[in-house]
C-alpha positions as CSV (number, residue, x, y, z in Angstrom):
1,X,1.6,55.8,-7.0
2,X,-1.9,58.2,-7.4
3,X,-1.6,61.6,-8.8
4,X,-5.1,64.0,-8.3
5,X,-6.9,65.2,-11.7
6,X,-9.6,67.6,-11.6
7,X,-12.8,66.7,-13.7
8,X,-13.8,68.3,-16.6
9,X,-17.5,70.3,-15.2
10,X,-17.2,73.3,-13.8
11,X,-19.7,71.7,-10.7
12,X,-17.1,68.4,-10.3
13,X,-14.1,70.6,-9.9
14,X,-15.3,71.4,-6.4
15,X,-13.9,67.6,-5.8
16,X,-10.2,66.7,-6.5
17,X,-10.3,62.8,-7.8
18,X,-7.4,60.4,-7.5
19,X,-6.1,58.9,-11.0
20,X,-4.7,55.3,-10.2
21,X,-1.5,55.0,-11.8
22,X,-2.9,51.7,-14.2
23,X,-4.5,54.9,-15.6
24,X,-1.7,57.0,-16.3
25,X,0.3,54.1,-17.8
26,X,-2.7,53.1,-20.5
27,X,-2.9,57.0,-21.4
28,X,0.6,57.4,-21.6
29,X,0.6,54.6,-23.8
30,X,-2.5,55.4,-26.0
31,X,-0.4,59.2,-26.4
32,X,2.2,57.1,-27.8
33,X,-0.1,55.7,-30.7
34,X,-0.9,51.9,-28.5
35,X,-4.3,50.4,-27.8
36,X,-3.2,48.2,-24.9
37,X,-0.9,46.9,-22.0
38,X,-1.1,43.3,-20.8
39,X,-2.7,42.7,-17.1
40,X,1.0,41.6,-15.8
41,X,2.8,44.9,-17.6
42,X,0.2,46.9,-15.2
43,X,0.5,45.4,-12.2
44,X,4.7,44.6,-12.5
45,X,4.7,48.7,-13.7
46,X,3.0,49.4,-9.9
47,X,5.5,48.0,-7.9
48,X,8.1,50.0,-6.4
49,X,10.3,49.4,-8.0
50,X,8.8,48.8,-11.0
51,X,9.2,45.0,-11.8
52,X,10.2,43.8,-8.3
53,X,9.8,40.0,-8.2
54,X,7.4,38.9,-5.4
55,X,7.5,35.5,-4.7
56,X,4.1,34.8,-2.9
57,X,1.9,33.3,-4.9
58,X,-1.2,34.6,-2.1
59,X,0.5,38.2,-2.4
60,X,0.5,38.3,-6.3
61,X,-2.9,36.6,-6.5
62,X,-4.5,39.8,-4.4
63,X,-2.5,42.3,-6.0
64,X,-3.9,41.1,-9.2
65,X,-7.1,41.3,-7.7
66,X,-7.0,44.3,-6.1
67,X,-5.7,45.9,-9.8
68,X,-9.0,44.7,-11.6
69,X,-11.0,45.6,-8.4
70,X,-9.5,49.4,-9.4
71,X,-10.1,49.3,-13.0
72,X,-13.9,48.8,-11.8
73,X,-13.7,51.3,-9.2
74,X,-11.2,53.9,-10.2
75,X,-11.7,54.5,-13.8
76,X,-12.4,58.1,-14.8
77,X,-16.1,59.1,-15.2
78,X,-15.6,59.8,-19.0
79,X,-13.7,56.1,-19.3
80,X,-14.0,52.3,-19.0
81,X,-12.0,49.4,-19.7
82,X,-12.5,46.2,-21.2
83,X,-9.8,43.4,-20.6
84,X,-10.0,41.3,-24.2
85,X,-7.3,39.1,-26.1
86,X,-5.1,41.6,-28.1
87,X,-5.0,40.2,-31.6
88,X,-1.3,40.3,-32.1
89,X,-0.1,39.4,-29.2
90,X,-3.0,36.4,-28.3
91,X,-2.9,37.5,-24.5
92,X,-5.4,39.5,-22.8
93,X,-5.1,42.8,-22.6
94,X,-6.5,45.8,-21.0
95,X,-8.0,48.7,-23.2
96,X,-8.6,52.4,-22.4
97,X,-12.1,53.4,-23.7
98,X,-14.4,56.8,-23.4
99,X,-17.9,56.6,-22.3
100,X,-19.2,56.8,-26.0
101,X,-17.9,53.2,-26.9
102,X,-20.4,51.0,-25.4
103,X,-19.2,47.1,-24.2
104,X,-20.0,44.8,-26.5
105,X,-23.0,43.1,-25.3
106,X,-21.1,39.3,-25.8
107,X,-18.7,40.8,-22.8
108,X,-19.0,40.0,-18.9
109,X,-19.8,43.6,-17.7
110,X,-19.6,44.8,-14.4
111,X,-20.6,47.6,-12.6
112,X,-18.6,50.2,-10.6
113,X,-21.2,50.2,-7.2
114,X,-19.6,53.9,-6.4
115,X,-20.0,55.1,-10.1
116,X,-23.6,53.2,-10.8
117,X,-22.6,52.6,-14.7
118,X,-20.8,50.0,-15.8
119,X,-16.8,50.5,-15.7
120,X,-14.9,47.1,-17.2
121,X,-16.2,44.3,-19.4
122,X,-14.3,41.2,-20.0
123,X,-14.5,38.6,-22.8
124,X,-17.0,36.7,-21.9
125,X,-14.6,33.7,-22.3
126,X,-12.6,35.1,-19.4
127,X,-15.0,35.0,-16.9
128,X,-16.4,31.2,-16.8
129,X,-19.8,30.5,-15.2
130,X,-21.0,30.7,-12.5
131,X,-19.9,34.3,-12.8
132,X,-19.0,36.0,-9.7
133,X,-17.6,38.9,-10.7
134,X,-14.1,40.3,-10.5
135,X,-13.2,36.7,-8.2
136,X,-13.6,35.2,-11.9
137,X,-12.0,37.4,-13.6
138,X,-9.0,37.6,-11.3
139,X,-8.6,33.7,-11.3
140,X,-8.9,32.9,-15.0
141,X,-6.4,35.7,-15.7
142,X,-4.1,34.0,-12.7
143,X,-4.3,30.4,-14.4
144,X,-2.9,32.6,-17.8
145,X,0.1,34.5,-16.0
146,X,0.7,32.7,-12.8
147,X,4.2,31.4,-13.6
148,X,5.4,35.0,-15.1
149,X,3.8,37.5,-12.1
150,X,5.9,35.0,-9.5
151,X,8.5,35.1,-12.0
152,X,9.1,38.8,-12.5
153,X,8.1,38.5,-16.0
154,X,5.8,41.1,-17.0
155,X,7.0,42.5,-20.6
156,X,5.5,40.3,-23.0
157,X,7.4,39.3,-26.2
158,X,5.8,38.5,-29.3
159,X,8.9,37.6,-31.2
160,X,9.9,35.3,-28.0
161,X,5.9,34.3,-27.2
162,X,6.8,34.8,-23.7
163,X,6.8,37.0,-20.3
164,X,9.9,38.4,-19.9
165,X,11.5,41.0,-17.2
166,X,11.2,44.5,-17.9
167,X,13.5,45.9,-20.4
168,X,15.1,49.3,-20.5
169,X,12.5,51.0,-22.3
170,X,9.9,49.8,-20.3
171,X,11.6,50.8,-17.2
172,X,11.7,54.4,-18.8
173,X,8.3,54.0,-20.7
174,X,7.1,53.5,-16.9
175,X,9.2,56.2,-15.2
176,X,7.9,58.6,-17.9
177,X,4.4,57.6,-17.4
178,X,4.0,57.6,-13.6
179,X,5.9,61.3,-13.7
180,X,3.6,63.1,-16.3
181,X,-0.4,64.0,-15.7
182,X,-2.2,62.4,-17.0
């Protein structure tokens, strides 16, 4: 699901841009004082209906790859994305950062071909050598989250230390985030 937005500058206002649903979810989470969301959460939230189980492994991997590629190529110009381990959950999460913050030098950095700048950075341990960009990152995340994605478990429970199906509160959050403007 995509929503139109207008860039901040007058010259850029000539064009409309599309705000990806994953971006709206992250911005909504930030507005609620959250810091990051897991990749399985973002992937499950994008499905119709949210949390829909997709048993096809290739389809799930393709969806994960497309999500990561979208993060590299479709992040609005004043932001960049970082994939790193959450110190509380001990899971890879997606952080949304403003451009005045720079990716860490130790991170594996990906440049958007469309924007000509680093738009996606990943904790180096998430991109095994020899690194092949999005493919390497998606393959690594897939090894960590394959069972939860195929099983339709998208919401990480810190108490249970496992992914669970979306709770009612998750579905409310998703519905509200995707129905409001970024």
